[in-house]
N, C-alpha and C positions, 0 to 999 in steps of 0.2 A: 823224211816228210820237209816240204817247203813251207816256210813261213811267211806272212804278209808282213806288212810295216806295222802293224798295232801290236803284234804279239810281244815284242821284246822292248818296245818303247817305254819309258817311264812318262807319266802324265807330262812331267815338264817339256820332255822332248816332243810327244805329241802337240803340245800347245804351240811349241815352236814351230814345227813341221808344217801345221795346218792351217797357220793364220795367213799363208801367202804362197803362193808357188814356189818350190826350189829350183833353182837351175842345177842342172845334173854337169858333172863333168864330162871330159870327152873319153877317149880309150885310155885304157888301163895302162900306165906306163911301167916301167921296171921298179922304180919306188913304191907305188902303190902295191904291185905284185909282193915285192919284199914285205911290206906292211900287213898284206892279208896272211901270208906265210907265218909272221912272226905271231900274230893274233890267233891264229888257228890252233897254236899250241894252249892257249888256255880259254879260248871262247869258241863256241860251235859257230863260227864265221859261215861253213857249210851251209848252213840252213837259210841265210838270207837271201831272199829272192828278190834282190836288186843289184845294180850293176856296181861292181869294185871301183871307186874313184867317184861315185856319184853322190851328193849332198844327201840323199836319202840313204845311201850305204853307211854315210859316215856316223850319221844320226844313228843309226840302227846299232851299229857297233858301239857308241858311246852309251847308249841305254841298257844294251848288255854289260858292258863293263862296269857300269854303275850299280848295277844289280848285284853285282859279283864283287862289288867294293874294290875293282881295279881301276884306282882314281886317276893314275898316269895315262893309262890307254883311253880312260875316259875323256879326260881333258885334251887329249892330243887330237882325238876324234870329234871333239865339238870344235876345236880350233880349225881342222881342216874342213868341217862343215861351215863355217863362218867365212872361210876364205875362198870357198867353191861356190857360195851362193850369193845372188842378188838381193835376196829376201832380206831386209833389214831384221826382222824378228828372229831369223836364226844366227845373225851376229850379235844381238842382243842377248839371246838364250845362252849362247856360248860363254859370254863376257860374265855373265852373272853366275853360271856354273864353276866356271873355272875360277872364279874369284871366290867363291865359296869353299872350294876347295885347296884354294892357296897355291893354286898352280900360275903364277903371276905372269912368267912369258906367254903361257897361252893366252891368258885373260888379257895381258895388254893387245896381243896381235889379234886376237877377236874383237877388242874395244877399237883398235885402229880401223880395223874394217867396218865396224858399225858406224865409225864417224865419216869415214869416206861415204857411206851410204847415206847418212842423214847427219850432217854438220851442224845443223841446229837443235839437235837433242840436249839439254841440259843434262840430263843422266849420264850421257856417255860422257862427258867431259868430267863429271865427278868420278867417274869410275878411274878415267885416266889420270886425272892429278893425282890420285891415291898410288895408282901403278906404277906413275912416273917416278913418285917418291921413292918407293920399293926398289927402284932401277937405278936409284941414284940420280937421277936426272932432272935437278931443280929448276932449269930453264924450260924443259918442257912441261912440267908441274905446273910453274907459273902461268905458261900460255894457257892451260886447262882453266886453270883458276878464272883467269881473265875472261875467258870464253863464257863462263857460268855468270860472272857479272854484266856482261853484254847481251847474253840471251835474255836474262831477265827482264821482267817487266817492271819490276822495281828499281827506285832508282840507288846508284852504287851506295849512297850512304846507308840505305836500308838492307841492303842484302849482303853489306862487307863482312861482317863478322859471321853470318850464316855459312857463307862460302869458306873463310877460312876455318870453321870447325869442320870441314870435310876432312882434314888433316889431324884433327886433335889426336886421333888415337892411333896415328901411325907409329909404328916403332923407330922407325928411321928420324928419329925427331930432328936431328942437325940439319938433313937434307929439307925437311919440311919447314923449317925454320927458314932457309936461304930462299925457298920458293915463295914463302910469304914476304919476305923481304923486298924482292924482286917485284912483286906484284905492289906492295906499298909504293914502290917508288913511282909507280906511274899514277899514283892518286894521293901525294903526299900533300895536298893542300885539304884532304878530309880527315877531320878529327875521328872520325869511326875507323878510317883504315888504320891509324896509330894505335888506336883502341884495340883492333882486332888482331893486332902484332903483338900488343902488351898481353892480351889474354893468351894467346898462343904461347909467348915466352912465358908466362907464369904458370901455365899447365906443364912447363919443360922444365921448370926450377931455373929458368935464366933470370933471376930477379933484377939485376941491372938493366938488362935489356928491358924487361917490363917497366922497370921505374921511367928509364927514357922514354918509351912509348906512351907511357900516363901523362907525362909532363908535356910532351910533343901536343897531345890531343888537347889537354888544359890550355895550352898557349893559342891553339887556334879557336878554341870556344871554352870561355873561364865558366860559362853558365850550364854547360852540359855535365849532369849529374855522372852519368856511368864513369867517367874518366876520372873524375875524384874518387869513384869508389874502387877502381882500378889501381889508384895510387893507395888508397886505405888497406886495400888487400896486400900489395907489395910490402908495406910497411909491417903489416902482422905477419905474414911470411917469413920476415927477415929479423922476427924476435922484438919488433918495437910495437908491443899489441896497443897498451895504453894509449900511445899517440894515435896510432892507425884506428882505433875505437873512436876516439875524441876528434879525430879530422872527418870520419865519415859523419858522425852524428853533427857536426858543424855544416856538413855540406848535403848531408841527403836525410838526416834523423827525422827531421819536420816535413819531408816530401809528402805531397798528394798522389802522386803517381803510384799506380799499384806496382809496377815494375821496380820502382825504387825503393818503397816500402818492403818489397820482396826480398831484395837483394840485401837491404840493410838487416831484415829478420835472419837470414841464412848468415850473414857476416856475424852477428851477436851468436847464433847458434855455434858457430865454428869455433868461438872462444869460450864457450861454457858459461855464456849470459842466457842461461835457457829460459827462466821467467820473461825477461824482457822480449827474446825472441819469439816466445810462444804466444804472447799478447799482441805483437806485431802480425805474425804470421796469421793468427787467428781472425784479425781484421781483414786480412787479405782475401782469406776463405770465407769470410762471411760476404764478402761483395762479389765472390765468384766463386761458388762452389765448386767448380770443376778446375780450379787452378792447379795442374798437377805438381807443379814446384812446391807451392804451398803445403797440400797435401802431402807430399813425400816427406818434406822436412818436419811437418807436424809429427806424421808419424814416428818418423826417427826419434824425436823427442820423447814421443810417448814410450817407446821401448827403453830409450834411456833412463826413464822415469820409472819402468818396469810395470806401466799400464798396457798389459798385453791386450786385453779389452779393447780399448781405445784405439791402439794401435793396430790391430785387426780391422776394425772398423773402416779405420783411414786407407789400409792399404787395398781392402776389398773394393773401397770407392775409387781408389786410384787404378785399379785393374779395370772397374767397369768403363773408365774413360776410355779405353783400347789405346792409350798412350804410354810409354816408358812400362810396357807389359812386363818385361823380364826381370826388371827393378821389383815390381809389385810382386811378382811369384817369388822372388829371393826371399822378401821380408816377410811374407806370410809363411814360407818355407820355414824361416829361422823361428818365426812365433810357433808353429807345430812343432819343430824341433824340442823347442824349450819346455813344452808344455807335454812333452814325450810322447806326441802323436807320430811314432816314425812312420807308419803306413802313408799317412798324409803329407809328412815332410818330405819323405822319397821322391813320392810322385810330383809334388811342387818344384823341388831341385832339379827333377829331371827334366821339367819343361824349361829350364832357364837355359836358351840354345845359343845367346850371344849378350854382349854388354860387359859391363866390369865385372860383374859378380858371376859370368858363365863358369869360368875355371873353379871358383872356391865352391860354387853350386854342386859340381861334379865330384868333386873332392867330399863334399859333405855327403852327398848321396852314396860315394863308393864306403865312406864310413859307416852309414847306417847299415849297409849291407854287411859290411864286416861284422858290426855289433851283434847282427842276427845269425851270423856264423855262415854268411853266404860269401865265401871267400872268391870264387870263381866270379860271380857276378860285380863283386867289389873290384876286382883285378879289371875289369872290363871299362870301367870308368877311368 
């Protein structure tokens, strides 16, 4: 029996395939024939009613491979689909899937095709910045970051820190740091540029680089509170806690800005000044009940104090905002596990698919199954 296009395609592939007409490849060459023979050993490619070497064929094979969890074959065929098509949606889908599968070479080639089809897409440059860092190409990563800034409708001062945060979770932190430094060299008169570099350095425990960036930002704008807060953070991170808190209090302790009060409250919480932190953070939340950072910080303080009921209300409210969803799920799961509500805890942990707590969530879910005697299920996590 021959199958048409929809049988083997996952919903993601269907979305990519039908949002525009796909260009089809030419006659099957020997390389394509070799690939077909190789895939035939593990996939029923003979059932595909599409020409080998066409975009449609590659998408079908990719969908079949995804269903069978043959991710190398899936990524290869998504990439081939991207390179064979003039449809931006196909290249975008290939980039997204290959990126999620951590097939970085396939993702990068797909993204470069996407960029060629639509060089004004900020999204493609965000992907490429991360992929170039993974490929040890700081120069290309910096170029992609610069494109993100130039394509933004916001002023560089407003967008600089969010752009740099694109690389904040990359494991190849040394290359990411070089990329950010190259970018900052083009905006050296912006305090926000030095601040963004300092935040990146602090996240990567490069304390002296963070201190230098904070001082440069302060020299450019002595009244700008975030730069002073960064310097206070560096002081605290390097063990000078009392002076760091005093410095922060002098420069932003009495601030009226919600952002500055929030950051000061979080800083106090980080050094176990919980009562003061709670007072400040609650004021921020009273002014804006949907402030996700304040909700999260107060929820963590409630957990620390052992008030599970209040913490649960905080994280339920955080979940309802639709932002930082995985964080909210993780803490709700932790509360359920503490209450020995293992079934609920397992369900919530299993829904944490990405973010800082993703790996820990899967380990805790596995531990719950192990305690329940479900060894096979535990091993799958």
